[in-house]
N, CA and C atoms as an extended XYZ file, in Angstrom:
270
Properties=species:S:1:pos:R:3:atomname:S:1:resname:S:1:resid:I:1 pbc="F F F"
N        19.773        4.684      -44.946 N   UNK     1
C        18.475        5.562      -44.613 CA  UNK     1
C        17.416        4.575      -44.505 C   UNK     1
N        16.620        5.276      -43.197 N   UNK     2
C        15.168        4.645      -43.141 CA  UNK     2
C        14.285        5.778      -42.937 C   UNK     2
N        13.420        5.420      -43.845 N   UNK     3
C        12.147        6.288      -43.714 CA  UNK     3
C        10.929        5.742      -43.094 C   UNK     3
N        10.789        6.284      -42.128 N   UNK     4
C         9.208        6.371      -40.999 CA  UNK     4
C         7.968        7.377      -41.616 C   UNK     4
N         7.082        6.192      -41.947 N   UNK     5
C         6.037        6.768      -42.412 CA  UNK     5
C         5.193        7.450      -40.835 C   UNK     5
N         4.738        8.596      -41.168 N   UNK     6
C         3.793        9.228      -40.209 CA  UNK     6
C         2.395        9.341      -39.968 C   UNK     6
N         1.869        8.486      -39.027 N   UNK     7
C         0.405        8.872      -39.594 CA  UNK     7
C        -0.054       10.097      -38.963 C   UNK     7
N        -1.184       10.397      -39.215 N   UNK     8
C        -1.787       11.721      -38.845 CA  UNK     8
C        -2.011       11.835      -37.551 C   UNK     8
N        -2.612       10.408      -36.650 N   UNK     9
C        -3.059       10.604      -35.400 CA  UNK     9
C        -1.302       10.660      -34.712 C   UNK     9
N        -0.459       10.425      -35.158 N   UNK    10
C         0.721       10.427      -34.112 CA  UNK    10
C         1.149       11.914      -34.286 C   UNK    10
N         0.700       12.942      -35.078 N   UNK    11
C         1.294       14.152      -35.203 CA  UNK    11
C         1.503       15.365      -33.728 C   UNK    11
N         1.792       16.226      -33.458 N   UNK    12
C         1.959       16.223      -32.461 CA  UNK    12
C         0.859       17.968      -32.367 C   UNK    12
N         0.372       17.955      -31.226 N   UNK    13
C        -1.358       18.420      -31.035 CA  UNK    13
C        -0.369       19.581      -29.439 C   UNK    13
N        -0.280       20.663      -30.131 N   UNK    14
C        -0.092       21.486      -28.872 CA  UNK    14
C        -1.163       21.751      -27.856 C   UNK    14
N        -2.223       21.882      -28.254 N   UNK    15
C        -3.278       22.013      -26.971 CA  UNK    15
C        -3.691       21.101      -26.758 C   UNK    15
N        -2.850       19.838      -26.774 N   UNK    16
C        -3.804       18.624      -25.600 CA  UNK    16
C        -2.221       18.146      -24.970 C   UNK    16
N        -1.184       19.066      -24.961 N   UNK    17
C         0.230       18.566      -24.857 CA  UNK    17
C        -0.235       19.420      -22.882 C   UNK    17
N         0.198       18.641      -22.198 N   UNK    18
C        -0.472       18.918      -20.377 CA  UNK    18
C         1.249       18.588      -19.963 C   UNK    18
N         2.083       19.801      -19.561 N   UNK    19
C         3.638       19.524      -18.874 CA  UNK    19
C         3.579       18.968      -17.617 C   UNK    19
N         2.434       19.210      -17.120 N   UNK    20
C         2.366       17.991      -15.689 CA  UNK    20
C         1.143       17.642      -15.249 C   UNK    20
N         1.059       16.251      -16.018 N   UNK    21
C         0.000       15.274      -16.064 CA  UNK    21
C        -0.793       15.079      -14.632 C   UNK    21
N         0.312       14.754      -13.658 N   UNK    22
C        -0.310       14.291      -12.678 CA  UNK    22
C        -0.794       15.755      -11.353 C   UNK    22
N        -0.324       16.952      -11.719 N   UNK    23
C        -0.776       17.832      -11.282 CA  UNK    23
C        -2.175       18.456      -10.914 C   UNK    23
N        -2.244       18.563       -9.539 N   UNK    24
C        -3.877       18.959       -9.544 CA  UNK    24
C        -4.333       20.288       -9.993 C   UNK    24
N        -5.238       20.155      -10.379 N   UNK    25
C        -6.022       21.499      -10.751 CA  UNK    25
C        -6.165       22.515       -9.657 C   UNK    25
N        -5.357       23.487       -9.677 N   UNK    26
C        -5.916       24.687       -8.306 CA  UNK    26
C        -6.754       25.287       -8.488 C   UNK    26
N        -7.431       25.861       -9.626 N   UNK    27
C        -8.257       26.540       -9.698 CA  UNK    27
C        -9.723       25.876       -9.338 C   UNK    27
N        -9.820       24.517       -9.452 N   UNK    28
C       -10.682       23.837       -8.593 CA  UNK    28
C       -10.605       23.437       -7.046 C   UNK    28
N        -9.677       23.717       -6.516 N   UNK    29
C        -9.258       23.277       -5.253 CA  UNK    29
C        -9.538       24.246       -4.143 C   UNK    29
N       -10.279       24.055       -3.031 N   UNK    30
C       -10.561       24.710       -2.178 CA  UNK    30
C        -9.423       25.135       -0.872 C   UNK    30
N        -9.242       26.268       -0.324 N   UNK    31
C        -8.264       26.384        0.815 CA  UNK    31
C        -8.931       26.260        1.716 C   UNK    31
N        -8.571       25.985        3.062 N   UNK    32
C        -8.290       26.576        4.296 CA  UNK    32
C        -7.392       26.721        5.338 C   UNK    32
N        -7.439       27.135        6.478 N   UNK    33
C        -6.455       27.472        7.327 CA  UNK    33
C        -6.574       26.575        8.467 C   UNK    33
N        -4.984       26.183        8.568 N   UNK    34
C        -4.829       25.050        9.308 CA  UNK    34
C        -5.124       25.799       10.633 C   UNK    34
N        -5.890       24.443       11.136 N   UNK    35
C        -6.263       24.859       12.737 CA  UNK    35
C        -4.940       24.990       13.909 C   UNK    35
N        -3.706       25.000       13.554 N   UNK    36
C        -2.529       24.472       14.200 CA  UNK    36
C        -1.894       26.218       14.077 C   UNK    36
N        -1.397       25.971       12.861 N   UNK    37
C        -0.346       27.325       12.284 CA  UNK    37
C        -1.086       28.575       11.291 C   UNK    37
N        -2.278       28.320       11.149 N   UNK    38
C        -3.299       29.217       10.331 CA  UNK    38
C        -2.581       29.348        8.342 C   UNK    38
N        -1.682       28.404        8.134 N   UNK    39
C        -1.686       28.367        6.920 CA  UNK    39
C        -2.570       27.972        6.354 C   UNK    39
N        -2.557       28.665        4.919 N   UNK    40
C        -3.537       28.198        4.063 CA  UNK    40
C        -3.199       26.292        3.550 C   UNK    40
N        -4.559       25.653        3.217 N   UNK    41
C        -3.888       24.031        3.076 CA  UNK    41
C        -5.175       23.969        2.313 C   UNK    41
N        -4.972       23.088        1.470 N   UNK    42
C        -6.381       22.211        0.509 CA  UNK    42
C        -7.264       21.543        1.526 C   UNK    42
N        -8.363       22.019        1.678 N   UNK    43
C        -9.326       21.604        2.241 CA  UNK    43
C        -9.594       19.772        2.694 C   UNK    43
N        -9.115       19.304        1.512 N   UNK    44
C        -9.046       17.669        1.600 CA  UNK    44
C        -7.639       17.569        2.052 C   UNK    44
N        -6.840       18.210        2.645 N   UNK    45
C        -5.386       17.954        2.938 CA  UNK    45
C        -5.570       16.770        4.208 C   UNK    45
N        -4.795       15.850        4.311 N   UNK    46
C        -4.932       15.186        5.776 CA  UNK    46
C        -3.550       15.765        6.768 C   UNK    46
N        -2.393       16.139        6.189 N   UNK    47
C        -1.216       16.733        6.895 CA  UNK    47
C        -1.124       18.134        6.507 C   UNK    47
N        -1.189       18.877        6.914 N   UNK    48
C        -0.433       20.288        6.890 CA  UNK    48
C         0.479       20.338        6.538 C   UNK    48
N         1.140       20.444        5.376 N   UNK    49
C         2.595       20.592        4.898 CA  UNK    49
C         3.431       21.863        5.369 C   UNK    49
N         2.992       22.610        6.091 N   UNK    50
C         3.603       23.639        7.176 CA  UNK    50
C         4.310       22.940        8.270 C   UNK    50
N         3.375       22.791        9.203 N   UNK    51
C         3.427       22.343       10.507 CA  UNK    51
C         3.464       21.228       10.874 C   UNK    51
N         2.733       20.095        9.847 N   UNK    52
C         2.680       18.777       10.109 CA  UNK    52
C         1.527       18.460       10.517 C   UNK    52
N         1.023       19.275       11.259 N   UNK    53
C        -0.177       18.737       12.033 CA  UNK    53
C        -1.048       17.993       11.501 C   UNK    53
N        -1.884       17.025       11.640 N   UNK    54
C        -3.232       16.165       11.057 CA  UNK    54
C        -4.599       16.955       11.385 C   UNK    54
N        -5.043       17.079       10.546 N   UNK    55
C        -6.281       17.778        9.999 CA  UNK    55
C        -6.955       17.260       10.657 C   UNK    55
N        -8.063       17.667       11.222 N   UNK    56
C        -9.347       16.766       10.915 CA  UNK    56
C       -10.305       17.686       10.903 C   UNK    56
N       -11.182       17.080       10.368 N   UNK    57
C       -12.908       17.928        9.596 CA  UNK    57
C       -13.667       17.291       10.286 C   UNK    57
N       -14.449       18.059       10.870 N   UNK    58
C       -15.407       17.957       12.017 CA  UNK    58
C       -16.688       19.056       12.097 C   UNK    58
N       -17.946       18.687       12.352 N   UNK    59
C       -19.096       19.748       11.765 CA  UNK    59
C       -19.569       19.636       13.444 C   UNK    59
N       -18.798       19.126       14.508 N   UNK    60
C       -19.267       19.622       15.974 CA  UNK    60
C       -19.224       21.223       16.282 C   UNK    60
N       -20.870       21.138       17.026 N   UNK    61
C       -20.379       22.494       17.436 CA  UNK    61
C       -20.064       23.080       18.503 C   UNK    61
N       -19.249       22.233       19.235 N   UNK    62
C       -18.519       22.322       20.673 CA  UNK    62
C       -16.742       22.419       20.096 C   UNK    62
N       -16.353       22.089       19.335 N   UNK    63
C       -14.935       22.240       18.834 CA  UNK    63
C       -14.958       23.838       18.202 C   UNK    63
N       -13.693       24.618       19.024 N   UNK    64
C       -13.169       25.744       18.567 CA  UNK    64
C       -14.440       26.652       19.668 C   UNK    64
N       -15.228       26.080       20.409 N   UNK    65
C       -15.360       27.430       21.455 CA  UNK    65
C       -14.921       27.559       22.453 C   UNK    65
N       -15.111       28.539       23.081 N   UNK    66
C       -14.556       29.082       24.598 CA  UNK    66
C       -15.271       28.465       25.238 C   UNK    66
N       -14.729       28.132       26.679 N   UNK    67
C       -15.039       27.225       27.589 CA  UNK    67
C       -16.555       28.116       28.285 C   UNK    67
N       -16.572       29.578       28.167 N   UNK    68
C       -17.634       29.992       28.615 CA  UNK    68
C       -18.828       29.490       27.555 C   UNK    68
N       -18.447       29.750       26.584 N   UNK    69
C       -19.542       29.188       25.882 CA  UNK    69
C       -20.529       27.919       25.583 C   UNK    69
N       -19.439       27.030       26.135 N   UNK    70
C       -20.327       25.672       26.682 CA  UNK    70
C       -20.894       25.675       27.668 C   UNK    70
N       -20.417       26.092       28.651 N   UNK    71
C       -21.248       26.714       29.697 CA  UNK    71
C       -22.094       26.819       29.720 C   UNK    71
N       -22.431       28.273       29.195 N   UNK    72
C       -23.710       28.554       29.095 CA  UNK    72
C       -24.682       27.990       28.296 C   UNK    72
N       -23.950       27.375       27.043 N   UNK    73
C       -24.747       26.439       26.551 CA  UNK    73
C       -25.475       25.443       27.292 C   UNK    73
N       -24.942       24.987       27.947 N   UNK    74
C       -25.162       23.736       29.528 CA  UNK    74
C       -26.258       24.095       30.262 C   UNK    74
N       -26.192       25.906       30.692 N   UNK    75
C       -27.091       25.759       31.521 CA  UNK    75
C       -28.454       26.379       31.052 C   UNK    75
N       -28.391       26.868       29.770 N   UNK    76
C       -29.729       27.020       29.370 CA  UNK    76
C       -30.213       25.639       28.872 C   UNK    76
N       -29.507       24.641       28.530 N   UNK    77
C       -30.574       23.136       28.285 CA  UNK    77
C       -30.965       22.819       29.442 C   UNK    77
N       -30.100       22.848       30.773 N   UNK    78
C       -30.779       22.592       31.475 CA  UNK    78
C       -32.090       23.720       32.472 C   UNK    78
N       -31.820       24.507       31.979 N   UNK    79
C       -32.942       25.618       32.231 CA  UNK    79
C       -34.132       25.007       31.738 C   UNK    79
N       -34.171       24.597       30.657 N   UNK    80
C       -35.023       24.649       29.441 CA  UNK    80
C       -35.644       23.227       30.281 C   UNK    80
N       -34.904       22.211       30.184 N   UNK    81
C       -35.417       21.009       30.717 CA  UNK    81
C       -36.335       21.213       32.169 C   UNK    81
N       -35.491       22.059       32.965 N   UNK    82
C       -36.016       22.142       34.187 CA  UNK    82
C       -37.458       22.633       34.559 C   UNK    82
N       -37.652       24.218       33.289 N   UNK    83
C       -38.714       24.605       33.124 CA  UNK    83
C       -40.039       23.446       32.758 C   UNK    83
N       -39.586       22.747       31.178 N   UNK    84
C       -40.276       22.030       30.840 CA  UNK    84
C       -40.911       20.936       31.752 C   UNK    84
N       -40.129       20.605       32.581 N   UNK    85
C       -40.301       19.486       33.824 CA  UNK    85
C       -41.051       19.934       34.878 C   UNK    85
N       -41.257       21.144       34.865 N   UNK    86
C       -41.912       21.889       36.194 CA  UNK    86
C       -41.912       22.217       37.489 C   UNK    86
N       -40.138       22.030       37.497 N   UNK    87
C       -38.824       22.289       38.359 CA  UNK    87
C       -38.576       23.450       38.613 C   UNK    87
N       -39.324       24.296       37.873 N   UNK    88
C       -38.465       26.179       38.360 CA  UNK    88
C       -39.513       26.884       39.319 C   UNK    88
N       -38.826       27.901       39.920 N   UNK    89
C       -39.616       28.278       40.743 CA  UNK    89
C       -41.187       29.650       40.102 C   UNK    89
N       -41.321       29.354       38.999 N   UNK    90
C       -42.230       29.997       38.135 CA  UNK    90
C       -42.896       29.661       37.698 C   UNK    90
């Protein structure tokens, strides 16, 4: 018969036990919708787990805008440049 001495620091601590130590903390992670399939994904995800599309994070004002919006913005910019240069009929 072997008797093993148990130290106090070796005692089981139910409060500090984590069943999934490598699992991400879902409460702290924000989600966004996938640009391809609109599934909810983590904002720092590289690929969508549902459709497999790569997710790019951009801050460009042109991305996601309809074509008419881009044309209208360019016409406005050109009109401003023309007005400042004195090229307009006004």
